[in-house]
N, C-alpha and C positions, 0 to 999 in steps of 0.2 A: 504494500500500500504506500502511495506517495505521501511523504512527510513534508518536504521542502516547499515553501510558498512559490518558488520560481517554477515548480512543476505542478502547481495547482493545489498544494496543501494550504492549510491555514497559516497565516503569518504570525510571528511573535507579537507584532503590534499592528492593530487595525487603525490606520491614521484617520479613517473616516469618523470613528467614534472617539479616538484618542490621539489627536494631532500633536505634533511636536511644537515646542514654543515657537512663536512667530519671530521673523526677522525681516526688516529692521524693527526695533522697538521705538514707539513714539506714543504721545498722548496729547492732551489739550495744551500742554506747555509748549510743544513745538508749533501747534496750530496758532496759539496766541503770538508767539515770537515771529512767525512768518507773516502774520497779519500786521504786526508792528512795522516790519520792514516794508511790506506792501504799501501801507498808508503813509509811511515816512517820505516816500519818493527817493530815498537814498538806497539804491539797490546794489551799488558796487563802489569801488575806488576808495579804500581807506575809511569805510563807514564805521560807525560806533560799534557794531556787532563784531566786525573783523578785528578792530583794535582790542575789544574786550576779550575775544577768544585768544588772540595772540598772547595777551598777558596771562590768561588762565592756563594756557597750555605750557607756557614757559614755567610757570609756578608748578604745574603738575609734573613736568619732567625734571625740575630742579636746575634749569638752565637760565642764563641771563636773557636770552632772546628766543623768540619764536616768530617765524615769518611764514604766513599762509600763502599758498599758491594753488593753481588750478587743479593739479592732481599729483599723484605720487611719481609719475614718470617725469613730469616737469621738475619736481623738487630734486630728483637725482641729477638731472642735467644742469640745473642752476648751481647745485652744490659743486659739481665738477668744474664749472666755469669759474665760480668764486675761488676755488682752490688753484686756479691757473693751469688746469689740466688741458692739454691740447696735442697738436700734431707732434709725433715723435715720442710721446709718453706712453707708458704701459701702466695698466691698472689691473691688479689681481683681484679676482672675484670667484665665487663658487660656481661650479658647473651646474648645480641644481638650484635654480631660482627662476622667478618670472623673467621673461625675456627682456623686460625694460632695464633690469640691472646692467645688462651688457649693452643693449641697444643705445642707451644714453652715452656710454663711453664712446661708441662709434660716432654718435652724433656730434661730439665735440672734437672729432678727428683723432682721438687717441685709440689705443689698441687694447681690447679686453684680453686678459690672460686668464683662461679658464683652468681652475684646479679642482681636484677631487675633494670630497667631503668625508666626514666621519660617519661610519656605517650606523652608529647607534644614536646620532643626533641629527644627521642630514645637514649639518652646518659645516662651513669651510674648515678644512683640516690645517691647523697651523704648520704642521710638518711640510705640507705641500706648498704652503705660502713661501717658506724658507727656500725650497728648491726652485721656485719660480722667479725669485728676485734677480734682476739684472741692473746694470747701470741706468737703464731707461725707466725703471720702475719708479712711479711717483706716488701711488696710493694703493690702499687695500680697501675693498668694500666687503666687510663681513655682512652676511644676511642672517638675521634671526628668524629661522624658518619654522613655520607652523607653531608647535609649542616649545621649540628648543631655542637655546641661547648659544650664540657662537662664543668660543672661549676668549673672552675679551682680555683676560690677563695676559695670555700668550700673545695675542694679536697686538696689544699695545706695547709689549716688550719688543716684539719684532719691529714694529713701526719706529719706536724710539731708537733701536739699534741701527736701523738703516735710514733714518730721517725721512719717513714716509707719512703721508696724510692717512687718516682713517675716516672713512665715510660710512657710518652705520646705516644699513638699509633696515629700517624698523617697521616696514609696512605690515608686519605680522605681530608687532610687539608693543603696542600702546599700553604702557603701564607696567611692563615687565621690569624686574630689577635684578641686577648682578652685583653682589656684595653691597647691597643697599643703595646702589646708584641706578637710576632709571635708564632704560634703553633710550638712546639718543643723547645722553649726557656724558658718555664715556669717550667717544672719538671726537674728532675736530668738528664734525657736523653730523646731525641725525636727520634722516629723511623718512617721513611717514606718509601713508596713503589713507584717504578716507573714502575709497571706492565702496560700492554698495555691499560687497561681501565682507569688508573689514569689520572688526569688532568695535570700532568707532567710525561712524559713517555719516556722510551727507549726500550719498549717492555718488558724488565725485568730490575731489579736493585733495589737498595735501598740505604738509607743513614741514618747515625746516627748523632745527634747533641748534644752538651753539652758545658757547660762552665767550667767543672771540668777537669784540666789537667791530673790528675791521671786516671780518667775514659776514657778520650780521648786516652791516651797511651795504656790502656788495650784494648779498642775497636780496635785500629789500629793493635795491636799485634794479637788479636784473629782472625781478618779477614785475616791475612797474615801468617798462619802457625805458629804463636807464635813468629815470628821474632821481634827483636827490631825495633820500628818505625823509619822511616827515615824522613829527611826534616827539614826545618827551625823551624817548630812548636815545635819540640822536641829537638832542638840543645842544649838547656841549662838545660835539665833534668838530674838529678843525676842518675847515672847508677844503683843504688840500689832502685830507687823510683818506685812508682806505681806497675805495675804488676810483677816486677821482685823480686826475692829473694835477700838477702844481697850480695850474691856472683855474682849477675848479670845474673843468669840463665834465659832462656826464659820460656814462659808458653806453655803448651801443647795445640795445636789447629789444625785447618785444613785450607784449602784454600777456602775462601769465598769472593774472590776478584771480583771486577767489571772489565770489559774490557775497553780498550781505545775507541772502537767503541761506546759503550754505553755512555761513558763520553762525547764524541764528540757530540752526539745527545742531551744529557741533557744540555750542555752549550747553544746550540741554543734554546732549549725549554724553558730554564730558562729566556732567554732574552724576549721571548714572554709572559711568564706567567703573569706578573703584568697586562698587558693590557687585556689578556684573562680573568683573574679573575675580573677585573673591569667591563668588559662587562657581564660576567656571573652574577655578583652581581646586576648590573643594571637591567638585564632581570629577575633575580630571585625576586627582589623587586616588579617589575611590575606584574609578574605572581601571586605572593602572594596577591597583591592588588586585582587581579581578583578573586582569590579563596575566599577571604573574602566575596564576593558578590554572590557567586554561591552556590546553595543548595547542601547539601550532602557531601561537602568536606571542609577541613580545612588546612591552611598552617601550617608548622612547626613553633614553637615559636622561634623567634629570640631574644636572650637576648640583652639588651641594652649595655651590656659590650663587645659585639662583634663589634669591630671597623672596621674590614674588614672580609668579608665573602669569603669562598672558598668552591666550590661545587664538591663533587664526586657524580654525578647523582643529579637529582632534585627529591625530595621526598615530598609527601603530604599525608594527612590522609583522608580516605574514611569512610562514615557513611551510612551503608546499610539501616538503618531504614528510611532514607529520600529518598532512591531509591526503595521504596516499598519492601524492604527485599532482593534486588538483591545481591547475594554473590559477594564479592570483586573479586574473580577469574573471574567471568563473566564480571564484569566491566572492569578489566584490559584487557581482550581479546577484548572487544568492543572498548576500547580506542586505542589499537594496530591497529585495523582495520581502525579506523578513521584517525589516524595520520601516519600510515606506519612506525612505529618505535617500538622496543621492550618496553614493559611495564612489570615490574617485581614486585615481592614481596620483602620485606626486606630480610636480612639474616635470616636463620632459627635459632631459639633459640638454644643455645648450649646444653641445657639439652636433646634435641631430634634431634640434627643435624646429617644428614646422612654422613657428612664428618668429624665430630668430634666424633670419636669412639675409644678412647684409649684402651678399653677392647678387641679390636681385636689384640693387640700386647702383649700378656703375656710374650713372650720371652724378650721383652725390658723393659716393664713397671712394671711387677709384682715383685717389689723389696721385698715386704713382704705382708702378707695378709691385714694388716691394710692400707698400702699405696694403695693397689689394690682397696680396698673399697672406699678410699678417692678420687680417681681420677675417680670414676664412675659418669659421668655427670648427670645421671638420678636421683641422690639423691637431686638435687636442684629444688625448685619450683620457676617458673618465670612467674607468671600470666600476668604481663604487657607485657613482651616480646612475650608471646604466643598470646595475643590478637592483638598486632601490626602485627605479621606475618600472622595470620589466618584470620583477619577481616578488618584490616585498611590500610595496607601499599601499597603505589603506588610509584614506583621508575622508573624514565626515565633517559636515558643516558645524561650526562652533555653537550653533543655536541649541544643539542637543545638550550642551553643558549647562544650559539655563534651566534644565528640567529638575526632576526630583531624583532621589536615590533609586526609586522604583524604575524610573526611566533608564538609569544607568544599568540596573540589573538586566533590563531587556537586551541591552547590547551584549552582555555576557551570555545571556540565554541564547541569543541568535547565533553567536559564534559556536557555542557548544552544540547547538542543533545541527549546524552545517557540518561540524566535525563528525558527529555521530552518523550522519546520513550522506557523507561525501560520495559514497558509491552511486547515489542517484545522479551525480553530475559527471561521472567518469565514463 
């Protein structure tokens, strides 16, 4: 008799009668804030909501400055520009990340150097960073991926040793802490995304964090058509300082600004975020305790130096040998059917990613033959990334972590059910 939901059996969770928590989360506070913006007539360009959010987010991350921008891709690009990264420079980053981490490096005419990750965290491997450093290396972009934190102690030591910038890609880590310091406050610049799937969202948007006043001034100018930054944070700055030449001329840039509507939503979301993160972490710890006792799966390693966890999706590792050789793709589909929620692989490794294809744009990126060869992602070997993507990764939307302990038990029950009835799928 068929047992698995994917084959017509009853699912572990009937989402018609027992839906998962909704995402995004909003209520009358967002509605009121949006109407305030609508009626004010100030919909963009350094409005009061944007100014307020920047101050709140800087305080939240423990940094001196926060500069909002249109999205998390733009924030990475502006950070690279503010750091002076350009043609002839190399930037080291993990091969397992969203394509924008590498694409923005190409967009500033630099060369992304893809390195492998740690098998139990999926974050950049510091040993691989050391191997990849050359005289052309100018920066490292660690990515805090899904629920894991890159080893920032090792990375900062490497950066100091080789005089490199560190740009933290924190698109998955709003509110996470390493040794008591928030993500985005450890490197030279932190870059965050507020895209719809993120655990702090306005549909789109992004923000940059830094303690460096010169970098903050550059970032503010770069996101606002090169204009001299406004506001109290820059009131005492010398006119010739930072991004400007000695005669005070502005920098060339474009419009990468956020809107007041986005900022209004983000203010309310930021108020909720600490409690949401606390609940996600509590449930994440509980699920991981279950995974430790289930066959064929392993939780991600949580470093003892992570003093607060923040999740973009909940990820764990699958071991097909313990499931009688059942491919991970079939396991994910079966889990989807049991739980009534999408279950995905990790990001595609960037050396073979369908969305990271710089060689499709010769008119923009073919600066010379050598550069053209250097930005070819297929030249990099990423065996750990490839194994994670093809054989091991299981990722579920972080909204499940806003549920109850009973909801968490259902995930464990579904995994056990598939293990017990794997023969149905072979």
